[in-house]
C-alpha positions, 0 to 999 in steps of 0.5 A: 958723778959729781955732776949727777949728784948736783942735778939732783940736788937742784932738781930737788931743790926746785921742786921744794921751791915749787912746794913752798910756792904752792903753799904760800898761794894757799895760804894767800888764799885762805887769808883772802878768804877769811877777809872777805868772809869776815867782810860779809858778816861786818855788811850783814851786821851793819844792816841793823835788821838781821832776824833773831836767833830761835832756840828750836829743839830739833831731834833729827835722825841719822841716815842709816847709809851714811848719807846726810838729809837737810830740811831746807826751809825758806821764811819771810822773817824769823822775827816775827813769834810765828811764821809759815815757810814759803819754801820746803825742800829735803836735799840729800848729799852722799859724801860718798859719791858728792850727788846731791839730791833735791825734794820740794813739797808742796806747801798746799799739801793735806796732811797729818800733823801729830798732835794737830788736826789735819792742815795743811802742810806748811802749818806745821812749822807754823805749829811746832817749827822744824821739828814739827814739820820733821815729824809730819814729813815723818809720818805721811811720807816716811822719810827722816832727815839729821839737820835742819836749815831755816834761811830768812829770804833777806839773806837770800837777796843780799847773798845773791848780790855778791855772788853775781854782782851782774846778776843770774840769768834766768829765763823770765817765761811770764809777766810776774808782779803780784805778791812778789815785791818786783816787776818781771817781764817776759825774757831772758835776763839777768836778774838781781837777788830781789828779783831772782827770789820774786821769780822763786816765789811768784804763785799768781798763775794757773800753775799755782804752787806747782810753777812756784816748786818747779822755779825754785828748783831752777833758781838753785840750779842757776845759783849753784852754776854761778857758784862754780863760774870762775869769776864768783868762786873768789866771791863765795867767802863774802857771799857766805859771811853775810848770809850766815846772820840769816840762817838758823840751823842745828849743823855745825860750822865745819858740817855746814862747809863740808856739805857745800863743798860736796854740792859745789864739787859733785860729779855733775853739774846737775842736782837730781830733783823731785816734787812731792807729790808727784804727777797724777797723784793728788786731786784738788780738794777744800776744807773749811778750815784749811781752804784750798788743799791737794788731797794726795795719794801718800802711798804712792809718793812714799813709794816714788820718795824712797826710790828716789833717795835710795837708788 
């Protein structure tokens, strides 16, 4: 009887030691993450060229089904008084399933901009910031969002270099150099932050904005895969810390962490993607005040968008 009790006590002590060890490891990892995050923020602030923050008003609306919709915008510099956005996407995260969906909007679509004459979609941001762009998407495509996140491209470059010091592997399908700040040659290769950004922004070919949107989606998937790799996970806090000064958003820090968790720990490594306008739903047009544009069948695209986000 005594031996059995002694065995139970020893087993209980071993169990307690295991719990304490796990708690110690978690604390150590959290401490390491904090140090890495601090180093990242110091790295960014030391550059002396981080963009100034803007005081945007954003009247976002919660999704009635409990999903999280974020308007993602990429800009050259938030320090400018006015700028057009080069990248316009809506990311939808379902907290119940951790499923992530990504909708890319081509910037040359000819749309109604509330309070202004019709123009290209990206002009809405130039005229009234993220909330006017939100209103424009609502009016033309019947989709609303709760949050916005503006990412300065300089922060993207630096974040990639921290996450993947050896670069991220991409298959460059053609020579690219015009208006992207780098010169890329065809072939499978590792791209650093500046090169990866140039790859995503290239549009000086027959595909134009169609090809660029496709590459932007490819880059997002590749970055997610890299972030999930064993060698890169420990670099995530430093990457996030370095990116913070280059991000403007109405999301709280807790919301940002939760969304990053949902995306990275999603049920699938794949991100479901849609490009608006969808195939065979637009024609090329031209207006004197706007130049070359895409004339869109809005009813078709509304239906495709609703089916994609609500299926």
